[in-house]
ZAMARGU-4260 file (C-alpha; in steps of 0.2 Angstrom, whole numbers, plus 5000, padded with zeros to 4 digits):
<rodrens>
0) 4815/5071/5265 | 4801/5083/5263 | 4783/5078/5265 | 4782/5082/5245 | 4796/5071/5243
5) 4790/5056/5255 | 4772/5058/5247 | 4781/5055/5229 | 4791/5040/5237 | 4775/5033/5244
10) 4767/5033/5229 | 4777/5021/5218 | 4791/5016/5232 | 4781/5003/5240 | 4781/4991/5226
15) 4801/4990/5226 | 4801/4974/5236 | 4794/4958/5231 | 4795/4945/5216 | 4802/4954/5199
20) 4786/4952/5190 | 4775/4959/5203 | 4786/4973/5206 | 4786/4978/5188 | 4767/4975/5187
25) 4766/4987/5203 | 4777/4998/5194 | 4764/5002/5179 | 4751/5002/5192 | 4758/5014/5206
30) 4771/5025/5199 | 4765/5043/5200 | 4768/5045/5182 | 4759/5031/5178 | 4746/5041/5169
35) 4760/5048/5157 | 4766/5030/5153 | 4749/5024/5149 | 4745/5039/5136 | 4762/5033/5129
40) 4758/5017/5127 | 4741/5020/5120 | 4747/5032/5106 | 4761/5020/5100 | 4748/5007/5101
45) 4734/5017/5089 | 4745/5025/5079 | 4756/5019/5065 | 4767/5025/5051 | 4774/5021/5033
50) 4791/5013/5038 | 4802/5022/5024 | 4817/5016/5018 | 4828/5016/5034 | 4816/5002/5042
55) 4815/4994/5027 | 4834/4990/5028 | 4833/4981/5044 | 4817/4972/5036 | 4826/4966/5022
60) 4839/4958/5031 | 4827/4950/5043 | 4818/4944/5029 | 4834/4937/5020 | 4838/4928/5037
65) 4820/4919/5038 | 4820/4915/5018 | 4838/4912/5014 | 4846/4910/5031 | 4859/4923/5026
70) 4862/4942/5030 | 4864/4944/5013 | 4850/4956/5004 | 4852/4953/4987 | 4835/4947/4983
75) 4826/4962/4993 | 4838/4977/4992 | 4828/4986/4979 | 4815/4990/4994 | 4827/5001/5001
80) 4841/5013/4996 | 4850/5009/5013 | 4861/4996/5007 | 4880/4993/5006 | 4887/4984/4992
85) 4903/4974/4996 | 4918/4972/4981 | 4910/4953/4979 | 4892/4961/4973 | 4884/4955/4988
90) 4872/4969/4996 | 4869/4970/5015 | 4860/4982/5025 | 4869/4999/5030 | 4862/5000/5046
95) 4869/4995/5062 | 4865/4977/5065 | 4856/4977/5082 | 4839/4981/5078 | 4838/4967/5066
100) 4846/4954/5076 | 4835/4957/5092 | 4820/4958/5082 | 4823/4943/5073 | 4814/4931/5085
105) 4798/4939/5086 | 4799/4944/5066 | 4803/4923/5064 | 4787/4919/5074 | 4776/4933/5064
110) 4782/4928/5048 | 4780/4911/5051 | 4762/4915/5056 | 4760/4925/5039 | 4768/4911/5026
115) 4770/4895/5034 | 4756/4889/5022 | 4762/4895/5007 | 4771/4885/4994 | 4781/4898/4984
120) 4796/4911/4988 | 4786/4923/4977 | 4770/4920/4985 | 4777/4922/5003 | 4787/4939/4998
125) 4771/4946/4991 | 4763/4943/5007 | 4778/4950/5017 | 4779/4965/5007 | 4759/4967/5010
130) 4761/4965/5030 | 4778/4972/5032 | 4771/4989/5039 | 4761/4979/5054 | 4776/4968/5058
135) 4787/4982/5060 | 4775/4990/5070 | 4773/4976/5081 | 4791/4974/5084 | 4793/4993/5088
140) 4780/4991/5100 | 4788/4975/5109 | 4807/4979/5106 | 4806/4998/5110 | 4790/5006/5116
145) 4786/4993/5129 | 4805/4993/5135 | 4807/5011/5136 | 4791/5013/5146 | 4798/5001/5159
150) 4817/5009/5160 | 4806/5027/5161 | 4796/5021/5177 | 4812/5012/5184 | 4820/5028/5181
155) 4808/5039/5189 | 4807/5026/5204 | 4825/5030/5207 | 4823/5049/5206 | 4809/5046/5220
160) 4821/5038/5231 | 4833/5055/5228 | 4820/5065/5234 | 4815/5073/5217 | 4799/5083/5220
165) 4783/5077/5214 | 4782/5090/5201 | 4799/5088/5194 | 4795/5069/5192 | 4781/5072/5181
170) 4789/5085/5171 | 4804/5073/5168 | 4793/5061/5163 | 4783/5070/5148 | 4800/5076/5143
175) 4805/5058/5142 | 4788/5051/5135 | 4785/5064/5122 | 4797/5078/5122 | 4812/5072/5113
180) 4817/5067/5096 | 4818/5047/5102 | 4801/5049/5108 | 4795/5054/5089 | 4803/5038/5082
185) 4797/5025/5095 | 4785/5015/5086 | 4795/5015/5070 | 4810/5005/5066 | 4823/5017/5064
190) 4835/5010/5079 | 4838/5027/5086 | 4822/5023/5099 | 4830/5007/5103 | 4846/5014/5106
195) 4841/5028/5118 | 4833/5014/5126 | 4849/5005/5130 | 4857/5022/5135 | 4844/5024/5148
200) 4846/5006/5153 | 4864/5011/5154 | 4861/5025/5165 | 4850/5015/5177 | 4864/5002/5178
205) 4877/5015/5183 | 4866/5023/5196 | 4862/5005/5202 | 4880/5001/5203 | 4876/4986/5191
210) 4895/4985/5181 | 4890/4970/5171 | 4873/4976/5167 | 4881/4993/5161 | 4892/4985/5149
215) 4878/4974/5143 | 4867/4988/5139 | 4880/4999/5132 | 4886/4987/5119 | 4869/4983/5114
220) 4865/5003/5111 | 4883/5003/5101 | 4874/4987/5091 | 4858/4998/5087 | 4867/5014/5082
225) 4887/5015/5078 | 4889/5032/5083 | 4885/5028/5101 | 4903/5021/5103 | 4908/5038/5105
230) 4899/5038/5121 | 4913/5028/5129 | 4921/5043/5135 | 4906/5051/5145 | 4902/5034/5151
235) 4920/5030/5157 | 4919/5048/5168 | 4902/5041/5175 | 4909/5024/5179 | 4924/5034/5189
240) 4911/5045/5198 | 4902/5030/5203 | 4919/5019/5210 | 4915/5006/5195 | 4932/5007/5189
245) 4940/4996/5201 | 4947/4979/5193 | 4932/4969/5199 | 4920/4981/5193 | 4929/4985/5177
250) 4930/4967/5173 | 4913/4964/5175 | 4908/4978/5166 | 4919/4971/5151 | 4911/4955/5153
255) 4893/4962/5150 | 4900/4971/5135 | 4908/4956/5127 | 4892/4947/5122 | 4886/4961/5110
260) 4906/4965/5106 | 4907/4947/5098 | 4891/4948/5089 | 4896/4964/5082 | 4912/4957/5077
265) 4906/4942/5069 | 4892/4951/5060 | 4904/4963/5052 | 4918/4949/5048 | 4904/4938/5039
270) 4897/4955/5029 | 4912/4966/5027 | 4927/4956/5028 | 4934/4962/5046 | 4926/4964/5063
275) 4932/4982/5063 | 4924/4986/5044 | 4909/4994/5047 | 4894/4996/5033 | 4898/5013/5031
280) 4915/5009/5020 | 4903/5001/5005 | 4888/5011/5008 | 4877/5017/4994 | 4886/5030/4983
285) 4871/5042/4985 | 4875/5045/5003 | 4893/5049/5002 | 4896/5067/5004 | 4914/5069/5009
290) 4925/5072/4995 | 4939/5060/4991 | 4952/5072/4995 | 4946/5074/5013 | 4951/5063/5027
295) 4934/5055/5032 | 4930/5042/5049 | 4920/5028/5044 | 4920/5033/5025 | 4907/5048/5029
300) 4913/5059/5044 | 4924/5073/5042 | 4935/5076/5056 | 4929/5094/5059 | 4912/5099/5060
305) 4905/5112/5048 | 4900/5129/5055 | 4882/5132/5046 | 4877/5114/5050 | 4882/5116/5068
310) 4871/5132/5068 | 4856/5123/5060 | 4858/5109/5073 | 4858/5120/5087 | 4844/5133/5084
315) 4838/5132/5065 | 4819/5128/5063 | 4822/5114/5052 | 4830/5102/5065 | 4837/5113/5078
320) 4835/5109/5095 | 4830/5126/5100 | 4816/5122/5091 | 4811/5103/5093 | 4816/5103/5112
325) 4820/5119/5118 | 4820/5113/5137 | 4835/5102/5133 | 4844/5119/5132 | 4836/5124/5147
330) 4841/5109/5158 | 4858/5112/5152 | 4860/5129/5158 | 4851/5127/5173 | 4861/5112/5179
335) 4878/5121/5175 | 4873/5135/5187 | 4868/5124/5200 | 4885/5116/5198 | 4892/5132/5197
340) 4883/5139/5212 | 4886/5121/5222 | 4872/5126/5230 | 4860/5112/5240 | 4873/5102/5246
345) 4877/5098/5228 | 4894/5089/5231 | 4885/5078/5243 | 4873/5072/5228 | 4884/5062/5218
350) 4871/5057/5205 | 4868/5074/5197 | 4886/5076/5195 | 4889/5060/5184 | 4873/5063/5175
355) 4877/5079/5171 | 4893/5076/5164 | 4886/5059/5155 | 4872/5069/5149 | 4878/5085/5142
360) 4896/5078/5136 | 4887/5065/5126 | 4875/5077/5117 | 4890/5088/5115 | 4900/5074/5107
365) 4884/5069/5095 | 4881/5086/5091 | 4900/5087/5085 | 4898/5071/5075 | 4882/5077/5067
370) 4889/5091/5061 | 4904/5081/5052 | 4893/5077/5039 | 4880/5084/5025 | 4866/5072/5030
375) 4864/5081/5047 | 4846/5083/5044 | 4844/5063/5045 | 4838/5061/5028 | 4823/5073/5030
380) 4816/5066/5046 | 4805/5076/5061 | 4819/5079/5070 | 4839/5078/5074 | 4837/5059/5074
385) 4858/5056/5075 | 4856/5065/5093 | 4842/5053/5100 | 4853/5042/5109 | 4858/5056/5120
390) 4843/5068/5120 | 4831/5057/5134 | 4846/5058/5146 | 4842/5077/5149 | 4827/5074/5155
395) 4834/5067/5170 | 4843/5085/5175 | 4825/5091/5175 | 4819/5080/5191 | 4838/5083/5198
400) 4839/5101/5197 | 4819/5105/5201 | 4822/5108/5219 | 4837/5118/5218 | 4831/5132/5206
405) 4820/5147/5205 | 4802/5145/5203 | 4802/5154/5185 | 4816/5143/5179 | 4803/5130/5183
410) 4791/5138/5175 | 4801/5139/5159 | 4804/5120/5159 | 4784/5118/5156 | 4784/5133/5144
415) 4798/5126/5133 | 4792/5109/5134 | 4776/5116/5125 | 4783/5117/5108 | 4790/5099/5109
420) 4774/5092/5113 | 4765/5101/5099 | 4778/5094/5087 | 4775/5077/5095 | 4755/5079/5093
425) 4757/5084/5074 | 4769/5071/5069 | 4758/5058/5077 | 4742/5066/5071 | 4749/5067/5053
430) 4758/5049/5054 | 4772/5055/5044 | 4790/5055/5052 | 4797/5061/5035 | 4798/5081/5033
435) 4807/5091/5020 | 4822/5102/5025 | 4809/5117/5029 | 4803/5123/5047 | 4796/5108/5056
440) 4779/5115/5065 | 4777/5123/5049 | 4779/5109/5038 | 4765/5098/5049 | 4753/5112/5052
445) 4752/5114/5036 | 4750/5096/5033 | 4736/5094/5048 | 4726/5108/5039 | 4729/5104/5022
450) 4723/5090/5012 | 4714/5075/5021 | 4714/5085/5035 | 4699/5076/5045 | 4707/5059/5051
455) 4723/5070/5054 | 4713/5083/5065 | 4704/5068/5073 | 4719/5060/5079 | 4726/5075/5085
460) 4711/5079/5095 | 4711/5062/5103 | 4730/5065/5109 | 4725/5082/5115 | 4711/5076/5125
465) 4723/5062/5132 | 4737/5075/5136 | 4724/5086/5145 | 4717/5071/5155 | 4734/5067/5162
470) 4740/5085/5164 | 4724/5085/5177 | 4727/5071/5185 | 4747/5077/5187 | 4739/5094/5195
475) 4728/5083/5206 | 4743/5073/5213 | 4756/5088/5215 | 4742/5098/5222 | 4737/5084/5234
480) 4756/5081/5239 | 4757/5102/5244 | 4741/5102/5253 | 4750/5088/5264 | 4764/5100/5266
485) 4755/5114/5274 | 4745/5102/5285
</rodrens>
């Protein structure tokens, strides 16, 4: 291990041992990327978004559970267009149930605090609607923002142990916290960020060879985003690379996934008549875009993708990866080159192998899936949100390949992150995750400098100031570690 790598390890590795709470607290204080973590937390705490129809669908389900002790949203479906109507005439949320079920205990406490003294249902519902945005933001902070920060810091610590250079750790952390579509939805209750968080916990569990936890977290990811079941093939390959497909380990993995699987099955049996019938079968007709004469998976997906949508997902200025997070494509190409050259003892580094296979194959599968339906744009939102579960994993490739690529490619990581950071700042500055099907950067720049620009520009200034401060601190840390190498 080089002096650079040793310094990176010492800056956070001393907190590995000890009691769990103390270790986690130490992680937030001593991690080399702690400044980025605290900035991420501050931005998500201070800035809120209008929840829109998607989070409202989860809110209606939680309200129905509190008020009616039922999963039916018959009394609340008009708050959102994201509903499913079964043949018996009852309405249900058309979203994967994970975020609603996971957030329900905290929502119950918040709702009790708001409505416990209110005698009539009409008055309680009026108050619930009035405080909906605040409560959904609170749920997002405690079930998404904080856990996502934790898993990111844990992964950075594991990368330290593998000897990843300090500069690579910083760039990977920036990509995780601010440079991907999941980060744009982190303090809203769309569910994609929660799914992405559980996918990262799954990656961490596979790396640490925690078979039970890997199954548990993957099951929770599928509960939060139906499409994540498609990641089972990349995950199986990752498990094979890590030697987790032995009988004992496989049983532990399946046992971990049994809990979420059982809840998933019971929920769909109660709501839609069968453990294998998803809400998409009865989805609001306005979201069905596959002609009746075509075969559709889950009622909404074609088998083969549309070429024009595939192009838009990859390089269109509306939602394309090349415009919203170009660094992902750079990381994939750099990883494939490293794999092809087999340099720097690549075959002795199991981690890069399985993370590359899992991350790249997962993203390819999600892109294929997303190109199979006309709603590829994600309901006119600020990025390719249906890819959100797979995108953060690609940030790990930055740290894993950083020491094995030329300096100009390392610089390319930084350069290609800038548009992603700009989009993040603009979205949070405008406090708007909803965007028309037009070039995203152009739309948000127009919004920032258009009507009511004062508060928006002030928020943008604060975020740029915070990012400048964290960047300066990162440069100082990297410079000190390099000076110690020279000395």
